[in-house]
Steps between C-alpha positions, in 0.01 A plus 500: 500500500781739591667433168180597318480838680867561440456427131196729485693793653797430276275516194346825629846649546597395149176644366573833667853497365369422153258794520780729611725383218220542247450858619874566471501359147207723403676806642822415315309447174341843543842652566638334186212641293562847643873476428430381145269799446760736642770347280277535193447869579866570578622337179263667253700642213334843516587534869859390445537740206369785716742419781784465254436838337450670837802358682755387241466787251566261213457615144448326169817419308560727202696385196774752582556337839608173339872486427742233394661332802848552353448877531457462874839333540696696238828642623557868441 
């Protein structure tokens, strides 16, 4: 009889642990979805282009800016 009660409480403990783990899994899945949404926003090309133009001050390459590599290393 004692073994039956012990088994019953053990199963109840495991059931509670399972519920807790299921809740943790659900919370982690939600966090993953939020992080994926944030990553999608942060990596949009229009946002990156805006940040690049604002902070890096990069310009388009003009044909005059392209030179032969030997000119760069020519001795005077």
